[in-house]
N, C-alpha and C positions, 0 to 999 in steps of 0.2 A: 603271381605273375610274376615271372621270371625276367629279366633283363633281357635284350637283343643278345645273343654272343658276342664275345668280345668287347661290349662296352663297360666302361666301369658305373657303380653304382652312385650316383649323387647322394652326399650326406645332405638332406634338407635344410635350410633357412626357415625354420619355423617362427613367426611373431602372434601374437593372439590381438584380432581386427576388433577395437573397442569404439566408442566416442564416449565424452560425458554428455551424456544424455542415457534416456530410457528405453531399450529393446535395439536401436540402433538398424540390423540390418532385419528386424524382425518384427514388424511394429503390434504393438498390439501383446507381446507374447508379457507385458510387465504385469497384465493380467493373473500370468498362472502363479498359484499359491507358493508354487516354490521360485520361482524368478526376486532377483534381486535390483536385477539393472534401474529401477527407481531410485535408489538410493546412492546414486552418484555424486550427490552433492555432499555427501560426507566421507572426509578426508582416509576415514579406516578401511571405507570399502575397496579405494586403491590400494593403498599400502599393501591390505591382505589381499587383495591379486597377484600382486607384484612379485609376494613371495612366496606364493600359490605356484607360479610362472616359473620363479629362478628356482626353486626345488626340482621342478620339473626337468631344467635347463630347456628350457624355452630359451632365442636368442633374444625378442625382442617384444614391447608390447607397442603395438602401433596406432596410436592414437588420430583418427580423422575429426575433421570438424568442416562446419557452414558456417558461412558469418551471415546467412540471411534463412527466410523460412521457405517451406515448399509451397505457394498459393500458386500455380498454374492449375491444378485440378480444381472443377468448380469456379476458378476466378477466386479464390476466395483461402487465406490463411487456416480458417476453419477445421478441414477435416484433421490437418495437420497438428491445429491445437487439440482438438479433440481426443486424437488418438494417441498420441504423444509420438508422434513422429519425427523424430531427431529434434522436437521441442517440448520443454525448454532443452537448451543446449549449452553448457557452459566453454570456455578458451581452456583450452588444454596444457598449454605449456606452463600453467600454474599452479599442476598439482605432480610435477617430475620431481620434482626436490625431494616432496615428502615419499615418493615410492621409493628414489635412490638414497635417500637416508635409512631405509631399512632394507637396501638389498648391496650386495658386492657386484653381479657378474652381470644381472638384462641390463641391456638395452631399451633406449623409449625413443621410438622414432614420431614425430609431433609435425603436423598438419598444421601449416601455417602460410596463407596468400601471399605475393608478390602483387597484387594490385592495389591493395589499398594501403600499404604501409611504407613510411620510409627506412630504405634498406639501413640506412643510419641507425635508427632504433630498432631493427629488427637484429641485425648484427652485436647490438649491447645485449638484447634478451639472451640469442644464441651463446654468446659466450658466458654471459653470467651462468645460464642453466649448466653448459657445458663444464664449469668448472665445481659446482655445487653436487652434479654429476660423476666427478673424475673419470669425465671424458665419455659418458653412456648415451650420449646425446646424438639423435638421425633426426633430420628435418626432411618433411616432406612437402615439396615444393610443388605449388600449385598454382593456377592466374584464376580463379572464384570462375560460379558457372551461372549464379543466381541471379534474375533482374533488382531482386525482392533485397539481397544485399548491396547492388549499386546504389538502388532508392534510398536506402542510408545512410551509406556512405559518400555523400557529393556528387551522384552521377544521377543521371534519369535512368537510364540503362546501363546494362553493358558494353565495354570499348569491345570492338569488333574482336575476334577469335585472333585474327592471325598478328592486330594491336596488340592483345595481351601477350602474348609470348614474344615479339618484338620487345617489349617493356619490360618482362620478363627477364630473356638473355640480356639486356643492359644491369636489369637488376643483380644479374649473377657474376657479372665482370665485377662493382660495386662492395657488392659483398668480397666476394674474392681479394681484393685492395685490403678491404680493411681489416678485414681477419688475418691474410698470410701476406701483406705486403707490409702492413703501416706500425706494427714493430718486428724488429728482429728479435730471435729467438730468445739473447738473453740478456732482451736490454732490461731487464728488472735486474740490477744490481743489490740491492737489500746492504750497501756499505757502509754498516753503522759509525764506523770508523773515518769516514769521511763524509757522510749523514745525507749519500747519495743513493735515494730510492729505485730510479731509475734514470738511466743514461740519457739524455734528451738529443744527442746526437743518433741514437738507435730508437729513436720514434718519429716519425716524420707523416707531412699530410699526403692522403693521395690527390689532390686537383683532381678530381673525377669530374669534366663538364659533359654532358651527354644530352641528347634528345629530352629523353626523360629524367634525367635525374643531377642534378650540379652538389658535390657533397665534397668540399675541401678536406675534411679529414680533420688530424688523424683519430683513429678508433680509440673510444674512449677509456677500453679493456686490454687487458693483456695480453698477450694468446693463452688460449685456453687448449688443456691436453691433447685435443684435436685440432686443434684453430679452425677446421672447417667442420662441422659436423657431417654422419656422413649422411651423403644427398640420396634423398629418394624423389621419385617422381613416380607419376600416373596419370595416363593420357595417350592416346592412341590413333590422335588426330596425324595431318602430314606435319605442321609444325611440333604436334606434342613427339613424335619420333626422331624429328630432328634434333629438339632440344633433348631429349634422352639419351639419344647419341652421344653426343656431347657431354655435358653435364652428370647423368646417372650416374649410380654405382647401385642403385639397389631400384627396382619397376616393377609397379602394382598394377595388376591386369585383372579386370572383371570381365568374365562371360559365361555362358551357362556352357560352353565345349569348349575342349580345348583347339577346336581347328578353326574356330574365330578366331581366337590369337597366332597363332601359328605363323602366318603371316607377317605379321606386324612385328612379333617378337625377332625374326630372321631377317626382316629388313632394318631393326634399330642396330642390330648385331653388326649387320654388314655394313652399314653405314657408320658405326661408328671404329669400325676397323678402314676404312676404305679413306673417311672424310677427317676422321680427327688421331686417328692414328692409335687407336684403345685396343686394348689386347679384347674382344670380345665378351671372353669367357670371363670376364673378370664384371662385369655387366648382370646383376646376377636376378632374376626374375620370378615374383609372386604373386601368385594368384591367388583370387579370393574363393575358399569354399565353405561349407555350412555342415561339419560331420554331425551325420544325428545317429548314434553309435548304441547298440544291445549286445550282451554277450551272444543272444539269437537275433535271428535277422526279424521273427517274429515281435520280438521285444522291440527294435528299434523302429520296426514298423509301426509297433502301439504306440512306441513315444512321439512320432511322426504326426500320426491320426488326432493321438491328444493336445499335440500342440496347435494342430489347426482348427479345435475350438477356437481358439485364445484370439488366433491371427487376425488381424484387422484389414480389412478390405479395405477401405476407404484411408486407412493409414499408408498401405500397398499402393493404390492410386495417386495419395499428394506424394509419394519418392518419386514411382514413376513419372509424373509430370516434371517435377524438380528435373530429374536425370535425364530428358528427352524435350523437356518443351512442351508436350502431347496433352492439352488437356481431352483426357476420354470421358468427361462427361458428357458431353454434347452429343453421346450413339447411345443409342438404345439398348436396356438390358442384354437380347437377343441377336444384335446386332454383326453379323460375321466382320470381324474388324478385316480381313484381306481380302472383302470385295470393298470398300468404303472410297470412296475418291481421295483420299489425301494419300499421297506415295509416302509420305515421312512415315504415316500409320503401318502401313499395309510393310512395307520393307524392314521394319521394327518386328511386327506381329510374325513376318514368315520368320526374322530369326529366331524370335520362340520357338514355334514350328519344327523348325526344322532339328530342335534338339529333342523336341518334345513329341516324335510319330504319335501317339496315342493316345493324345488328343485332337479330335476329331474336328471341331468348332469351338474357333478364337472368339470371345468377347470380351468386354472390359474384365470383366469377371473373374475369366481365365486367368487372363495377364494376372489380375489382381490373388488370384490363390497363387500365381508363379512366384510374384514380387514376396508374396507376406510373408514368409521364412526364406533366409539365407540372400534377399536382397537379387542386386542383377549379376548372381554367383550361382556354382549348381549347390545342391545339399548334397550330400552324400549319405544315404541309408545303410545303417546294413550292421554286420558282424567288423569287429577290427580287421578281418581278413581282406573282407569283401570293399570295405573304406580303403585299407590300402591298396587295391587294388586300383581301385578308382583313383588316388593320387599317385600309381606308376602310371597310368594311362597319360593324365596329364604331364608328365616328367615324358615320357618319352614320343607322343604327339604334336604335345606343343614346347618342348623343350627349358621347360622351368626349371628355374632352382630350388623351388622351397612354396610356402602355402601362407599366406594370410589367413586364420581359424576363426571366423567369426562363431557366434551362440546363437543358438535357439534360447535357451536360459541360461542367465547370469545366476552365480559362476557353474552352474550345474554340468555344462558345457565342456568348459572347459575341464571341469574333474573326469570329467565320462574319457576326454581324449587322453588325459596323465594318464587313467589308469589302464584304459582301453586301448586306446588307439597308440602311444609313444611305443609302447612293449613292442606290440607286433612289429613298427617300424624297425625299434632296433634291432629286433631278430632277424632282419631281410637287410639290416647291412646300411638302412636309412637316413639314420639320426643318431648322434653322437652320445655317447656312455656323460660328457663331463665339456663346460665349458672349456674352448681348446686353450684360451689365456685366462687365466682367473683372475677375477681384479681387476682385468683389459677394459681397455674403451668399447666400444660397441664396436668402431669399425674391424679392430684386430680379430673380435670375433667372429665377423660378418666375414670376414676371411682366414680365418683360424691363421694368422700369423703374427705371431708377435712383433711388437716394433711397427707394426701399421697402422701406427696410432692417426697419421695426416693421410691425404688423398695420394694415391698409387702414382708412380712419377709419370704415367702415359696420360693423366688426367688431368683436365685444361688447368685448375686449380693448383696444383702441384708446381706451376711455372712463375706462379705468382709469390711463392714464399720465401720470406727473409731471412736466410739459416742463421745460424749462428756464427761468428766469423767473418762475415760478408761484407765486406765494403758499402758506404748506400752508393755509391757511384758502379758498382760493381753487380749491383741489382737492378735494373732498370723495372719501373711499374708496367706491368703489359698493360696494354691498351685493349 
């Protein structure tokens, strides 16, 4: 598939999409004899993955996370527990340092929620890992969505959606103040003759007093290579789009077809330009995709058929319930979900049906089959050329800049991507031959720009930065 005449090919940003659990987007596939995702408790599991992906020049490893179990389906956590549907799941930031120690170039995007953790504490953890990884950390900013998490973290239920984003907005200001404004770039002196480690006049309190947080500061860590990790975000609600337009450098979208995302992506870019004076092309959008590759189309289809034998429909319905808040257990096995009373169910199922016209009747089992491999994103099945064509469709129709590549089998899916898909993408001019900035920060390679360790000048975080040589009175901390 050729790009429209006169348009320049995008050099794609590609991340491997994983979670510290078994199966991730394909519940039940841990049962496959070739799958190794159940080894997620083993540090070598992650180190091997990082080395494999870095050798292939993949931009980053995007580690998803949840803070609670998927307990909407059947009103119980048991389906998730039994099927291993993102349960158990480990904390992701802790594994980055081990992967970073074994690599030099690849980045690491880690999901951390703003809803349940104090910004002062998180700022310390982010700075620490950014130091230890030499600036290769990204932060996927989320607001959490599971009531099961809320109940375990001091609340009876999730805060309201817009309240979560209002809190997140203030959270980001606190984070920027701590990471960008609290220390001047050159505060650490290491003056052995005078015995001055850090100049006290170059470290200051932030004195943040807000609706949700009171943080006097100063930040407890010295400035890290990026100061603020690469800011990633997922969420296309009205509040999510506003948040992304101001803060996101990379946006993660998940939908079964590009048409679902195209309008949201265009709106975010326009809002970034008109309301926040940002270059809209600086926001890189990555779509969830699960490629299933074969040297022939039949080989790929055979793989898909084999994978379906191991996929867990119960696990898929548990995930679906958590993502949508809809318990499909209340409907009969053969009940047509486009004819039920619930508007939420009908509209959700119509979204699936619109982009899978070959399915005539949509029951809960049809939904389960669609979700059980690839989650809430497309599964592209075929030869390298066919899958690359599918990716190009997303680029052209939704204006995405890259992909979060999920797996069906771990790590074989990634090995197939490396061996089969990447050469095809390179042949089409869609993927680089090497890291743009060897041993650079995640942000430098994300933007292919040496020296861009911190947020770009038009990003809100840049206005917070206390630069070397600037007297404190000349740099007022933005509110």
